[in-house]
PASEBA-1860 file (N, C-alpha, C; in nm, 3 decimals):
! residues 115
1> MKTEFDIN> 12.492/8.685/7.044/12.408/8.586/6.936/12.336/8.563/7.069 ~ 12.186/8.517/7.058/12.127/8.473/7.143/12.138/8.334/7.156 ~ 12.060/8.301/7.264/12.085/8.162/7.318/11.959/8.078/7.267 ~ 11.977/7.930/7.267/11.829/7.864/7.281/11.745/7.896/7.391 ~ 11.777/7.936/7.469/11.695/7.992/7.615/11.636/8.119/7.574 ~ 11.709/8.187/7.527/11.645/8.338/7.492/11.519/8.318/7.385 ~ 11.554/8.247/7.318/11.428/8.219/7.182/11.323/8.160/7.241 ~ 11.333/8.097/7.329/11.232/8.013/7.371/11.146/8.084/7.511
9> FIKALSDP> 11.236/8.186/7.589/11.142/8.239/7.684/11.050/8.341/7.580 ~ 11.118/8.413/7.437/11.062/8.496/7.401/10.946/8.447/7.348 ~ 10.942/8.321/7.302/10.845/8.237/7.222/10.711/8.227/7.327 ~ 10.751/8.174/7.441/10.653/8.143/7.546/10.600/8.244/7.598 ~ 10.656/8.404/7.582/10.561/8.476/7.611/10.491/8.566/7.500 ~ 10.515/8.510/7.385/10.457/8.549/7.307/10.313/8.559/7.283 ~ 10.247/8.442/7.342/10.116/8.382/7.305/10.062/8.457/7.427 ~ 9.927/8.520/7.384/9.814/8.608/7.512/9.772/8.520/7.560
17> VRQKIVIL> 9.732/8.421/7.571/9.699/8.346/7.686/9.804/8.285/7.778 ~ 9.926/8.246/7.757/10.059/8.249/7.835/10.099/8.383/7.892 ~ 10.051/8.498/7.842/10.077/8.618/7.905/10.005/8.624/7.991 ~ 9.874/8.603/8.017/9.756/8.614/8.074/9.768/8.516/8.218 ~ 9.815/8.350/8.165/9.867/8.267/8.272/9.975/8.341/8.356 ~ 10.087/8.410/8.304/10.184/8.476/8.400/10.147/8.558/8.475 ~ 10.041/8.649/8.460/9.953/8.754/8.509/9.889/8.699/8.624 ~ 9.832/8.624/8.579/9.741/8.535/8.667/9.810/8.478/8.825
25> LGEKGELT> 9.899/8.397/8.775/9.998/8.326/8.867/10.094/8.440/8.950 ~ 10.110/8.547/8.881/10.189/8.690/8.959/10.087/8.730/9.059 ~ 9.979/8.737/9.022/9.839/8.766/9.111/9.837/8.679/9.226 ~ 9.804/8.585/9.205/9.776/8.465/9.314/9.834/8.359/9.386 ~ 9.977/8.375/9.276/10.061/8.285/9.357/10.072/8.165/9.311 ~ 10.093/8.047/9.371/10.116/7.885/9.322/9.950/7.835/9.312 ~ 9.932/7.781/9.203/9.807/7.744/9.171/9.809/7.615/9.101 ~ 9.735/7.536/9.104/9.733/7.418/9.025/9.674/7.416/8.865
33> SGQVAEAF> 9.722/7.338/8.808/9.660/7.321/8.636/9.513/7.341/8.645 ~ 9.434/7.285/8.720/9.271/7.318/8.724/9.258/7.429/8.777 ~ 9.350/7.512/8.870/9.293/7.633/8.887/9.284/7.729/8.817 ~ 9.424/7.718/8.738/9.422/7.793/8.609/9.362/7.768/8.511 ~ 9.299/7.654/8.444/9.220/7.629/8.362/9.112/7.664/8.404 ~ 9.028/7.676/8.542/8.888/7.715/8.576/8.914/7.905/8.532 ~ 9.018/7.949/8.528/9.018/8.102/8.474/9.024/8.085/8.365 ~ 9.070/8.038/8.265/9.033/8.046/8.143/8.930/7.972/8.074
41> HPLTHATI> 8.831/7.937/8.115/8.694/7.879/8.076/8.629/7.951/7.939 ~ 8.646/7.907/7.833/8.607/7.788/7.792/8.718/7.712/7.729 ~ 8.848/7.770/7.734/8.968/7.662/7.683/8.977/7.573/7.767 ~ 9.018/7.454/7.744/9.003/7.282/7.795/9.110/7.289/7.910 ~ 9.098/7.209/7.972/9.236/7.162/8.087/9.336/7.133/8.002 ~ 9.324/7.062/7.913/9.450/6.973/7.802/9.528/7.100/7.752 ~ 9.413/7.222/7.688/9.454/7.335/7.637/9.580/7.397/7.759 ~ 9.514/7.450/7.879/9.618/7.494/7.990/9.695/7.406/8.001
49> SHHLQILK> 9.714/7.338/7.996/9.812/7.208/8.033/9.929/7.232/7.954 ~ 9.878/7.267/7.826/9.998/7.228/7.706/10.102/7.383/7.754 ~ 9.974/7.483/7.761/10.060/7.640/7.776/10.158/7.637/7.901 ~ 10.113/7.554/8.019/10.185/7.549/8.116/10.325/7.490/8.111 ~ 10.266/7.374/8.067/10.445/7.308/7.991/10.540/7.386/7.928 ~ 10.476/7.460/7.838/10.568/7.588/7.738/10.638/7.671/7.822 ~ 10.580/7.737/7.937/10.590/7.827/7.996/10.725/7.770/8.103 ~ 10.674/7.651/8.148/10.789/7.551/8.232/10.914/7.509/8.137
57> ASGVLVSR> 10.870/7.478/8.020/11.006/7.426/7.962/11.115/7.554/7.912 ~ 11.016/7.686/7.916/11.135/7.791/7.873/11.173/7.908/7.981 ~ 11.162/7.821/8.100/11.209/7.871/8.247/11.143/7.985/8.324 ~ 11.040/8.017/8.258/10.919/8.113/8.326/10.863/8.046/8.464 ~ 10.821/7.924/8.437/10.769/7.857/8.575/10.821/7.761/8.587 ~ 10.795/7.694/8.742/10.836/7.578/8.823/10.719/7.543/8.843 ~ 10.712/7.372/8.888/10.627/7.326/8.922/10.690/7.231/9.011 ~ 10.574/7.173/9.089/10.592/7.063/9.179/10.491/6.980/9.153
65> KEGKTAWY> 10.495/6.842/9.205/10.355/6.743/9.225/10.310/6.702/9.353 ~ 10.198/6.698/9.399/10.133/6.658/9.539/10.057/6.579/9.503 ~ 10.081/6.419/9.485/10.021/6.317/9.437/9.969/6.364/9.317 ~ 9.851/6.321/9.265/9.873/6.354/9.088/9.840/6.502/9.065 ~ 9.844/6.600/9.180/9.823/6.741/9.126/9.921/6.838/9.109 ~ 9.929/6.883/9.005/10.039/6.968/8.971/10.039/7.111/9.005 ~ 10.118/7.192/9.063/10.147/7.304/9.137/10.219/7.405/9.027 ~ 10.191/7.515/9.002/10.264/7.570/8.906/10.284/7.713/8.964
73> AIDSPALT> 10.384/7.765/8.980/10.420/7.917/8.982/10.531/8.006/8.938 ~ 10.549/8.107/8.957/10.624/8.169/8.860/10.784/8.136/8.897 ~ 10.886/8.110/8.829/11.044/8.087/8.861/11.068/8.235/8.878 ~ 11.052/8.318/8.957/11.090/8.479/8.972/11.233/8.447/8.991 ~ 11.352/8.398/9.016/11.506/8.441/8.962/11.508/8.401/8.843 ~ 11.471/8.293/8.779/11.499/8.275/8.619/11.426/8.362/8.538 ~ 11.296/8.395/8.571/11.263/8.496/8.492/11.279/8.642/8.512 ~ 11.361/8.701/8.618/11.443/8.821/8.611/11.549/8.817/8.540
81> RAMEKFVN> 11.606/8.651/8.582/11.761/8.674/8.462/11.720/8.681/8.328 ~ 11.665/8.602/8.260/11.597/8.589/8.117/11.546/8.746/8.113 ~ 11.485/8.808/8.150/11.412/8.932/8.114/11.563/9.054/8.142 ~ 11.680/9.040/8.232/11.749/9.142/8.210/11.854/9.072/8.088 ~ 11.846/8.971/8.097/11.892/8.946/7.966/11.870/8.994/7.826 ~ 11.729/8.999/7.824/11.643/9.006/7.695/11.648/9.177/7.724 ~ 11.621/9.242/7.799/11.660/9.381/7.795/11.822/9.427/7.775 ~ 11.896/9.337/7.780/12.055/9.381/7.762/12.089/9.355/7.595
89> IIKSCCAG> 12.014/9.252/7.533/12.051/9.226/7.383/11.950/9.358/7.336 ~ 11.813/9.401/7.354/11.750/9.498/7.324/11.886/9.641/7.296 ~ 11.918/9.672/7.431/12.005/9.760/7.423/12.104/9.762/7.337 ~ 12.188/9.674/7.367/12.342/9.642/7.290/12.300/9.686/7.135 ~ 12.161/9.600/7.106/12.172/9.618/6.972/12.098/9.742/6.914 ~ 12.024/9.801/6.994/11.939/9.922/6.895/12.009/10.060/6.953 ~ 12.080/10.078/7.085/12.174/10.184/7.137/12.170/10.303/7.051 ~ 12.114/10.399/7.015/12.155/10.534/6.932/12.135/10.466/6.781
97> TDCCVPGG> 12.058/10.374/6.778/12.043/10.362/6.582/11.915/10.338/6.552 ~ 11.886/10.376/6.430/11.748/10.263/6.367/11.746/10.126/6.349 ~ 11.873/10.083/6.406/11.836/9.915/6.338/11.723/9.846/6.384 ~ 11.650/9.860/6.462/11.515/9.817/6.490/11.350/9.854/6.451 ~ 11.400/9.981/6.327/11.312/10.040/6.277/11.296/9.962/6.158 ~ 11.177/9.935/6.107/11.166/9.845/5.987/11.243/9.959/5.854 ~ 11.327/9.903/5.789/11.379/10.009/5.650/11.519/10.039/5.741 ~ 11.522/10.055/5.862/11.638/10.128/5.940/11.760/10.062/5.867
105> DKKEKEIE> 11.876/10.168/5.875/12.035/10.130/5.806/12.130/10.144/5.922 ~ 12.063/10.117/6.042/12.172/10.148/6.123/12.246/10.301/6.146 ~ 12.178/10.404/6.089/12.233/10.500/6.085/12.190/10.586/6.233 ~ 12.300/10.669/6.313/12.298/10.734/6.425/12.153/10.823/6.413 ~ 12.086/10.816/6.504/11.957/10.893/6.525/11.961/11.000/6.659 ~ 11.889/11.125/6.614/11.917/11.178/6.710/11.782/11.163/6.842 ~ 11.853/11.160/6.984/11.775/11.133/7.095/11.741/11.266/7.123 ~ 11.611/11.284/7.111/11.546/11.439/7.180/11.510/11.405/7.324
113> PEK> 11.558/11.517/7.402/11.525/11.522/7.566/11.383/11.489/7.565 ~ 11.369/11.439/7.708/11.242/11.449/7.717/11.170/11.569/7.797 ~ 11.056/11.584/7.742/11.009/11.699/7.797/10.903/11.696/7.939
END
């Protein structure tokens, strides 16, 4: 059974802008919300702040305040745990079956050896 964290995690990373924010922070490290917003011009700072809050709420990012400035970074341990949990859900659901294929009926499928 999926937990609310799983659902929020998957939903947070389903948006292309949020995916790009995670990639940016992965490449650059900790950035301010303003620095992230500059990288996504012409999107507004408010729009980027909204995306950052969704990523933070889902456990993908952490933030800290320095005066009025918010700094964001990837929460590597939490992201790693969530990714491992997601992979395990997929493995346990779909191992050797067509359950995840549209119209699949959970019958065993042949696994062809790699060439």
